[in-house]
C-alpha positions in Angstrom: 0.0 0.0 0.0 1.2 3.5 -0.8 1.6 6.2 1.9 -1.3 8.6 2.2 0.6 11.3 0.4 0.9 9.0 -2.6 -2.8 8.3 -2.9 -5.3 10.4 -4.7 -7.7 12.5 -2.6 -11.4 12.6 -3.6 -11.0 16.0 -5.3 -7.9 14.8 -7.2 -9.7 11.6 -8.2 -12.6 13.4 -9.6 -10.4 15.8 -11.6 -8.2 12.9 -12.9 -11.3 10.9 -13.9 -12.7 13.8 -15.9 -9.5 15.1 -17.5 -7.0 12.1 -17.5 -6.0 10.0 -20.5 -8.1 6.8 -20.5 -6.7 3.6 -21.9 -9.0 0.5 -22.0 -7.8 -3.1 -21.8 -9.8 -6.4 -21.6 -9.5 -6.7 -17.9 -9.0 -3.1 -16.7 -9.0 0.6 -17.5 -6.1 2.9 -16.7 -6.4 6.6 -16.4 -3.2 8.6 -16.3 -2.1 12.2 -15.9 1.5 13.4 -15.8 2.7 14.5 -12.4 6.0 15.0 -10.7 5.3 12.4 -8.0 3.4 9.2 -7.9 -0.3 9.4 -7.0 -2.4 6.3 -7.3 -5.9 4.9 -6.8 -7.4 1.5 -7.4 -11.1 1.0 -8.0 -12.7 -2.5 -7.5 -16.5 -2.4 -7.9 -19.1 -4.9 -6.7 -19.5 -6.2 -10.3 -15.9 -7.4 -10.0 -16.3 -9.2 -6.7 -19.4 -9.4 -4.5 -17.5 -10.0 -1.3 -15.7 -7.0 0.3 -12.9 -9.4 1.4 -12.3 -10.4 -2.2 -12.4 -6.7 -3.4 -9.9 -5.7 -0.8 -7.7 -8.6 -1.7 -7.7 -7.6 -5.3 -7.0 -4.0 -4.4 -4.1 -4.9 -2.2 -2.6 -7.1 -4.9 -2.9 -4.3 -7.5 -1.3 -1.8 -5.1 1.6 -4.2 -4.4 2.2 -4.6 -8.2 2.1 -0.8 -8.6 4.6 -0.4 -5.8 7.0 -2.7 -7.5 6.5 -1.0 -10.9 6.9 2.4 -9.2 10.3 1.6 -7.8 11.4 0.3 -11.2 10.3 3.4 -13.1 11.0 6.1 -10.5 7.6 7.8 -10.9 4.3 6.7 -12.4 2.7 10.1 -12.2 -1.1 10.2 -11.5 -2.7 6.8 -12.2 -6.1 5.3 -11.6 -6.7 1.6 -12.2 -10.3 0.5 -12.6 -10.7 -3.3 -12.6 -13.3 -5.0 -14.8 -15.3 -8.2 -13.9 -13.1 -10.4 -16.1 -10.0 -9.5 -13.9 -11.4 -11.6 -11.1 -11.2 -14.8 -13.3 -7.4 -14.4 -13.8 -4.9 -16.3 -11.8 -2.7 -14.3 -9.4 0.4 -14.7 -11.7 -1.5 -13.9 -14.9 -3.2 -10.9 -13.3 0.1 -9.5 -12.1 1.7 -10.0 -15.6 -1.2 -8.4 -17.3 -1.2 -5.4 -15.0 2.6 -4.9 -15.5 2.2 -5.1 -19.3 -0.7 -2.7 -19.3 1.1 -0.2 -17.2 4.3 -0.5 -19.4 2.2 0.1 -22.5 0.5 3.1 -21.0 3.8 4.6 -19.8 5.4 4.0 -23.2 2.6 5.7 -25.0 2.5 8.7 -22.7 
């Protein structure tokens, strides 16, 4: 999990959601906006997993992957990851690889 200073506030989240660059993938959507420092948010809706325990598990796994990618790339900028229901059907390893590839593709294109 990121420190509180590295997570988006509600106001920042709303602004990023409206003005950020959206990139859609089969299992998730990534919204980015250039920033000097990393600010992240992960959204896991009830359509992805009915159980709050499962949603929080998925959220923590995505944050852990983001943390590893962040240390590799220095700074991700502002990033929101919205999981889609199909993400829940992926294995842990496949989900992590898919997330890393998606982030790399978005960062390369930005």
